[in-house]
C-alpha positions, 0 to 999 in steps of 0.5 A: 354445672350439671343441673339434674344433680346439683339441684339435689344439693345445696353447698359451694360446689367445685367440680372437675370434668373429663370429656370423651374425645367426641365430647358426647360424655363427661365424667364429673367429680365434685368436692362434695364426694359425688361422681357422675357420668353425664350424656352431654348430647341428651343433657342427662345423668346416666349414673352417679355415686354419692359420698356415702356410697348410695347410687341412683341405679344398679350398675349393669352393662346397660347403664355403664356401657358408655363409661366403658367406651369413654375409658377405652377412648382414653387408654392405650389399646392392647398391643401397641409397643411403648418405650419404657425406661426401666427393666421393671415392667408395670403390671399388665405389660410384657416385654417385646422380646420375641417370646410366646404368650398364652392366647387364652390368658391374653385374648386382646393381645392375641387379636393383635399378634395372632401367631401368639408371639411378641415381636423381638424389639430388643436392639431394634428400630421400628419402621413404618410399614410401606403399605404400597407406597414403594419406599420399602416395597414387598414388606409384610407387617411385623417382618424383620429386615437386616441392616444395609447401606447404599452402595459406595463405588470407587475406581482406579485405572492403572496398568501397574503390577503386581495388582492389589485389591482390598475392601471396597476396591476389587479387580474387574475384567479387562484393563480397568481395575480397582488395584494398587496404583502407580501414581507415584514412583513408590507405587503406593497402595490405595486404601479405602478407610471410612473411619478416617472421616466418619464414626464406624461400628459393627452396624449402621445406626442413627444417634439413639437412646436405649429404652425397653419396648413393652406392650400392653397385654390386658 
């Protein structure tokens, strides 16, 4: 109960409260139609609206500033990519498709992407920036990286002729070669084929679900 307001009214009151993250401010909505901004630390009402539209003071920067901070604490900052399950974008959001945007029209977005271009996240995964940890060194924020796997190495030692090499197997200097083998009388060809034991595709990827990445623009 917020006493400075409740004392003005005499009815069975029910209220809902939403607190700022630091618990300093509270937005209160009551069943008699009153909404108020309340400073918890100072135990005072900053502003309130009554159901008939009357209010206790003219709304200005000075007395609504804390409410703006409160709302800002509860919303997603401009510039953060978010997965979206549809190709119909919500109002105020843009697709992360590498396109340019108007820095004058979207100044908050420009603060996050100073070059005036959104990252192209179509078909891409996001990776945490290394920031001198040494796991993925020499990377800059928003830099793109190609796919890769760790090296797979295999070796056959044989003096058989004619020599044959393919794929992961290749000839090397001297008498040690990745070549056609003579391990049996038929001099069979050695083949490396990962698809016989694991799924293969044109890229390296984990299991995933496709979402559209969008970014809050304003």
